[in-house]
C-alpha positions as CSV (number, residue, x, y, z in Angstrom):
1,M,63.0,117.1,41.4
2,A,63.1,114.6,38.6
3,I,65.2,115.3,35.5
4,P,63.3,114.5,32.3
5,L,64.9,111.9,30.1
6,P,65.0,112.2,26.3
7,L,62.4,110.1,24.5
8,L,64.0,106.8,23.4
9,D,63.0,104.8,20.3
10,T,61.2,101.7,21.6
11,Q,62.6,99.5,18.9
12,C,65.9,98.0,20.2
13,C,66.8,95.7,17.3
14,T,67.3,96.1,13.6
15,P,65.0,94.1,11.3
16,V,66.1,91.0,9.5
17,V,66.5,91.9,5.9
18,H,68.1,88.8,4.4
19,D,67.3,85.1,4.4
20,V,68.4,83.1,7.4
21,I,69.4,79.5,7.3
22,S,66.8,77.0,8.5
23,T,67.2,74.8,11.5
24,D,67.9,71.8,9.2
25,E,70.5,73.8,7.2
26,A,72.1,74.9,10.5
27,E,72.3,71.3,11.8
28,A,73.8,70.1,8.5
29,L,76.3,72.9,8.5
30,A,77.3,72.3,12.1
31,G,78.0,68.6,11.2
32,T,80.1,69.6,8.2
33,L,82.0,72.3,10.2
34,K,82.6,69.7,13.0
35,A,84.2,67.4,10.4
36,L,86.3,70.3,9.1
37,A,87.3,71.6,12.5
38,D,90.4,69.3,12.8
39,P,93.9,70.2,11.6
40,T,94.6,66.7,10.3
41,R,91.3,66.6,8.3
42,L,92.0,70.1,6.9
43,R,95.5,68.8,5.8
44,L,93.9,65.7,4.2
45,I,91.5,67.9,2.3
46,S,94.4,70.1,1.1
47,L,96.4,67.0,0.1
48,V,93.6,65.4,-1.8
49,A,92.8,68.8,-3.6
50,A,96.5,69.1,-4.5
51,H,96.6,65.7,-6.3
52,D,95.8,65.4,-10.0
53,G,92.1,65.4,-10.5
54,A,91.6,66.2,-6.8
55,E,91.9,62.5,-6.1
56,A,94.4,60.6,-3.9
57,C,95.0,57.1,-2.7
58,V,95.1,56.6,1.1
59,C,98.6,55.3,0.6
60,D,99.6,58.8,-0.6
61,L,98.1,60.5,2.4
62,T,99.6,58.7,5.4
63,E,103.2,59.9,5.2
64,P,102.5,63.6,4.7
65,V,100.3,63.8,7.8
66,G,102.6,61.6,9.8
67,L,99.9,59.2,11.1
68,S,99.3,55.5,10.7
69,Q,97.0,54.3,7.9
70,P,94.2,53.3,10.3
71,T,94.2,56.8,11.9
72,V,94.2,58.5,8.5
73,S,91.4,56.2,7.3
74,H,89.4,57.2,10.4
75,H,89.8,60.9,9.5
76,L,88.9,60.2,5.9
77,K,85.8,58.3,6.9
78,I,84.6,61.3,8.9
79,L,85.2,63.5,5.8
80,V,83.3,61.0,3.6
81,D,80.4,60.8,6.1
82,A,80.2,64.7,6.0
83,G,80.0,64.6,2.2
84,I,83.3,66.4,1.7
85,L,85.1,63.5,0.1
86,T,84.0,60.4,-1.8
87,R,85.6,57.0,-1.5
88,E,86.2,54.4,-4.2
89,Q,87.7,51.0,-3.5
90,R,90.1,49.9,-6.3
91,G,91.5,46.5,-5.5
92,R,93.4,46.8,-2.2
93,W,93.5,50.6,-2.0
94,A,90.8,53.2,-1.3
95,Y,90.9,56.4,-3.4
96,Y,89.4,59.7,-2.2
97,Q,88.1,62.5,-4.2
98,L,87.1,66.0,-3.2
99,V,83.4,67.0,-3.5
100,G,83.9,70.6,-4.4
101,S,80.2,71.3,-4.4
102,Q,80.0,70.5,-0.7
103,L,82.7,73.0,0.1
104,D,81.0,75.6,-2.1
105,A,77.7,75.0,-0.2
106,V,79.4,75.5,3.1
107,A,80.9,78.8,1.8
108,Q,77.6,79.9,0.5
109,L,75.8,79.3,3.8
110,L,78.5,81.3,5.6
111,T,78.2,84.4,3.4
112,T,75.5,87.0,3.5
113,R,72.3,85.7,2.0
114,Q,69.9,87.8,0.0
């Protein structure tokens, strides 16, 4: 003898009620997060942000992270390419400045959208 099962709701998922990031936004965000997903690069962002005007010379960044200037420059290039920092050449030295709007955009994409 079969035991009757209670009637189940056929809808298994809740509806999407907020905006979802587009494929292009997801790809851009993934690239930015990949650039951010490194302890040295996070330290460099923090160091640049801590300087007056959120700007620092590469010569001010090598000692605090304990890496050679070419290695630091490599990490900084990745951050520039991701739009997190800007680079300005002044004579012999390169100066890097934080692009706050890029970090704000990352934070906005990661929060609940309405």
